[in-house]
C-alpha positions as CSV (number, residue, x, y, z in Angstrom):
1,M,13.4,-6.3,3.9
2,N,13.8,-2.2,3.0
3,K,12.8,0.2,5.6
4,R,9.7,1.1,4.1
5,I,8.4,-2.3,4.0
6,R,9.3,-2.4,7.8
7,L,7.2,0.1,8.7
8,L,4.3,-0.8,6.5
9,A,4.5,-4.1,8.3
10,E,4.4,-2.4,11.5
11,Q,1.2,-0.3,10.2
12,A,-0.5,-3.6,9.6
13,T,0.3,-5.1,13.1
14,T,-2.3,-4.4,16.1
15,R,-0.9,-4.7,19.8
16,I,-3.5,-7.1,21.9
17,E,-3.9,-6.2,25.3
18,P,-2.4,-9.1,27.8
19,T,-5.8,-10.9,29.9
20,A,-5.4,-13.1,32.9
21,T,-4.9,-16.5,30.3
22,S,-2.9,-15.0,27.8
23,G,0.2,-12.8,27.7
24,E,0.9,-10.0,25.3
25,G,0.6,-10.5,22.0
26,W,0.3,-9.1,18.4
27,I,-2.0,-9.6,15.1
28,F,-0.7,-9.1,11.6
29,D,-3.3,-8.0,9.4
30,K,-1.8,-9.6,6.3
31,E,-4.5,-8.0,4.1
32,K,-4.0,-4.5,5.6
33,F,-0.6,-5.3,4.8
34,A,-1.3,-6.2,1.2
35,E,-3.4,-3.0,0.6
36,L,-0.8,-0.8,1.8
37,I,1.6,-2.5,-0.2
38,V,-0.3,-2.0,-3.4
39,Q,-1.3,2.0,-2.1
40,E,2.5,2.9,-2.1
41,C,3.2,1.6,-5.8
42,L,0.1,3.4,-6.8
43,A,2.0,6.6,-5.0
44,Q,5.0,5.8,-6.9
45,V,3.0,5.7,-9.9
46,A,1.7,9.1,-9.0
47,R,5.2,10.1,-8.6
48,V,5.7,9.3,-12.2
49,D,2.8,11.2,-13.6
50,D,4.4,14.3,-11.6
51,M,7.2,14.0,-13.7
52,L,6.1,13.8,-17.0
53,E,5.6,16.5,-19.3
54,D,2.7,17.8,-20.4
55,E,1.8,15.1,-22.7
56,P,-2.0,14.3,-22.3
57,A,-1.2,10.9,-24.1
58,Q,1.2,10.0,-21.4
59,H,-1.0,11.0,-18.6
60,A,-3.7,9.0,-19.6
61,A,-1.0,6.0,-20.0
62,V,0.0,6.2,-16.5
63,A,-3.8,6.7,-15.3
64,W,-4.6,3.8,-16.8
65,V,-1.8,1.6,-15.1
66,A,-2.5,3.1,-11.9
67,S,-6.1,2.0,-12.3
68,S,-5.1,-1.3,-14.2
69,I,-3.1,-1.9,-10.8
70,A,-6.0,-1.0,-8.3
71,D,-8.6,-2.6,-10.0
72,H,-6.4,-6.2,-10.1
73,F,-6.3,-6.2,-6.2
74,G,-9.1,-4.4,-5.7
75,V,-8.1,-1.5,-3.7
76,E,-9.2,2.4,-3.6
77,Q,-7.2,4.9,-5.4
């Protein structure tokens, strides 16, 4: 697992305050983690788009890929 994935996992983890009956703990939000990964993928697609020349067809194709990924996983772009 690379450093970026570890950072996303940390962002999806919340500390639980200890109580009299339980010790300190952590909650890992799987949905948030998955959403963060998809957002990271969409950011990489945007980076590719930024590297393209001024070719409208290429930009349209990249936009379609990003939209398809976001729609498939139900994530806002």
